[in-house]
N, C-alpha and C positions, 0 to 999 in steps of 0.2 A: 894912537890916532884913530878916531872913529871915522869910518868910511860911510858916506851917504849912498845908499842904493836907491836908484829911482823907483818910483811906484809904478811898475809895469808888470804885466803877467809873464812876458817872455823876453829873453835877452839872447842875442847872437854871440858867438865866441869872441868877436872883436870888442863888443861892448863889455863883456865879462873881463876881458883882458885889460881894458882901460880902467874899469872900476876897481879891479883887484890889484893891478900892477903886476900881473903874472902873464908871461908870454903865452900865446896860443899853443905852441908846441908843448909847453909845460902843462897846460890845462889838459891837453890830450893824453899826456903821459900819466897825469894823476888819475885820469879816468881808468886807466889800466891797473893802477896800484890800489886805488880806493874805490871798491866796487859800489860804494854808496853814492859816489859822484857819477850819475848816470843820466846825462841830458838826453832829452828826446831828440828825434830827428824829424825835420820838416819834410814836406813832400819833395822838396828840392835837395834832400839829404844833408841839410845844414844842421849843425848842433843848435838846439834850442834849450836854454837853461831857464829854470824858474828862480824866483827870489831866494827860496831856501837853498838851492844849489849854490848860488852866489855867496850866501852866508856861510855855507859849509866850506867853500873854497877859501874864504877869508880866514876861517878857523884853521884849516890845514896850513895855510901860509904862515899864520901866527905860530903854530906849533913847530913847523919846520925851520922858519927863519929867525923868529925871536926867541922861542924857548929852546931851540937847537935839538929838537927830537930827531931821531932817525926815522926813516920811513916806517919801519915796523913799530917803533914806539908811538908814532903819530897815529897809526892805524888802531893800535890798542887804546890809546887815549880817546880817539873819536868814538870807538865802540862804547867805552865807559861813559862818555858824555851823553851818548844816545840813550843808554840804559837809564842814566840819572834823569834825563829829560822825560822818558816814559814813566819812570817811577813818580816824578813830580806831577805829571798829568794825571796819573792814577790817583795820587793822594788828593788832588783837587777835586776829581770826580767823586771819590769816596773818602770823605774826611775821617771816617772811623778807622783807626789803625788796625783793628781786628779784621776788618773786611780787606784792607790792603794786604795784610800778611797772609790771609787765606788765599787771595788771588795770586800772590807771588808763589805760594806753595803749589797751587794748582798748575801754574805756569811751569814750575820746575819739574813737576811730575809729567806733564805733557812733553816737555823736552826729553826727559828720560825715556818715555815710551817711544817717541819719535826715533831716538838713537837706537833703541832695541830693534825697531822695525826696519831701520836702514840697512 
């Protein structure tokens, strides 16, 4: 079932709850478990979600409730999907596979250097 997300910049937690069918307390819990779900706070300290946050919550819900992933499994899958999305964006920007492979190698080396320095 495809969920229609209104074309807005920001959503309050109650709106996200209605759109996704996930209770607000569950959304708050998922924020603690999935660090990538990180809504901003308004001046009145209310959670403010963006459209991509809502899409991510729908994906988490699908993984947990339909695909029956555990929390850890869903975290791993979300990270994998994020990497694939970045790789696809990179491939669109640089259609030459040699360039993409070179950039991936550079990225791996930088991660290795970062790990050494940490």
